[in-house]
N, C-alpha and C positions, 0 to 999 in steps of 0.2 A: 435962919440957916435952912430949915426945912423948906421954906418957900423957894429959896434959891435952888435947892436940889430938885424940886418939882419943876421949876422953870427950865433948868438945864436938861432934865430928863425929857420933858415935853418937846423942847427945842430939838434935841437929838432924835427923838421919835419922829418928829415932823420932817427932819432932814432925810431919815431913812425912808419914810413914806414917800417923800418927794422923789428920791432917787429910784425907788421901786416903781413909781408911776412912769418915770422917764424910761426905764428899762422896758417896761411893758409896752409903752408907746412905740419905742424903737423896734421891738420884736414884732409888734402888730404891723408896723410900716413895712418891715422887711418881708413879712409873709404876704401882705397885700401886693407889694411890688412883684414878688416872685410869681404869685398866682395870676395876676392881671397882665403881666408883660408876656406877650406871645412871641415866640420865635418867628422871625420872618420866613415865609415860605420861600424856599429856593426854587429856581426854575426846574421844571421836570426834565430829566435826562432821558429822552426818548431815543430809540435806535433808528436814526434817520441818517441819510448821507450828509446832510448839512451839519448835524451835531457830531457825527463821528469824524468827519474830515478834519485833518490836522497832522501835526508832527508827533511821532511817538518813539519812545525808547523802550526796548525790552529790558525790564528790571528783574524779572524772575522767570525761571524755567523749572517746571516740576514734572515728575512722572507720577501719574495717578493710577493706582491699582484699579483695574476694571471690576474686580470682584468685591473689594473692601472699601474703595474710595480713599484709602490712605495715600497721602501725597509724600513724595520724596523730593527734596530740593536738589535740582541739578544745575543751578546757576553757576556754581564754581567750576563746572566742566566746560563752560563757554570760553572761547578764545577772546583775547583783547579785541580782535577785529569784530567778533560777534557782539561783544558788549558795547562797542562803539556804534553799532548799527542804528540808523534812524529810519523809521518808516514814515513816509509822507503820503498821506491819502488826500488827494485833491478833490474839490467839489465836482469837477468834471469827470470823476471816476478814473483819472490817470493816477499812477502811483510811482514812487521811487523808493528804493532801499539803498542807503548810502552808508559805507563804512569808511574808516580812516583811509587816507590817500595811499598808503603802502599795502592795503588789503585788496583782495580781489573779489569780494562778495557783492559789490554794488551792482544795481540793476534798475531797469525801469519796466513798467507794465501797467496793469489796470487792477481795479478793485471794484467790488460791488457788494451790496447787501441783498440777501434773500431771506426775508423775515428776520430770524435771529441768527443767521449764518453770515460769516464774512468769507467772501470768495476773492482770492488774489490770483493774478497770473503775471509773473515776472519772467523776462526773457532769459535770465540766467541767475546764478548766485543762490544764496540761501534765503532770499526774501520769501520764497514760496513755502517755507516751513509752516507758515500760519494759514496756508490755503485750506479751505473747507473746514473752518473751525466754527464751533458754536460759540456765540457770544454769551458767556456765563454770567457776566455782570458788567455794568456800565454806570459810572457815577459822575459823568461829565469830565473826569480827569484820569480815571483808571479804567482801562479796558482789559477784561479777563477773557481769554479765548481758550477753548478746549477742543482737542481733536476728538473724534467719535469713531474709533475703530472697534467694531463689535467683535472681531475675531482674534484680538490679541489680548495679552494679559494686562496691558496698561495703555493709557492715553497720555498725551502731553497737555500741560496747562501753561499758557503764556500770559504773563502779566505785563502789559504795556502802559507806560505813564505818558500822558500828554505833556509836551514841552511848551 
């Protein structure tokens, strides 16, 4: 009887030891894979005409305090026409701003980059609201533009999403 108890205990201990080794092996494998697998480098998002060219929709409008940098979201103040607006920046530096059919803000014009500044010139409408804006950030799909008025209490920040 004692021999049977010893055999069962040893067998049970070996099972636990075997399971412990499996768990340690799996943990080691997970750590190895996590450390050795590198994230693929995404292409650099540089500010060039070729990379910025495309269709964009205004998704956020903010007022940014000149003194504190605190932003206030003004997106809810935009009309349906303004929210429907699409900026199209072409590779040849022509541009269009289009709103819904029954709106009157659509226009055509030109656009250019000057270092980190976006310069637009539309013939009419509200497309020019982004003229003379600093490119605050660009991640190949989101373009954040900020006005730079040194003599006022706030600047505007426009967030445009590539379509």
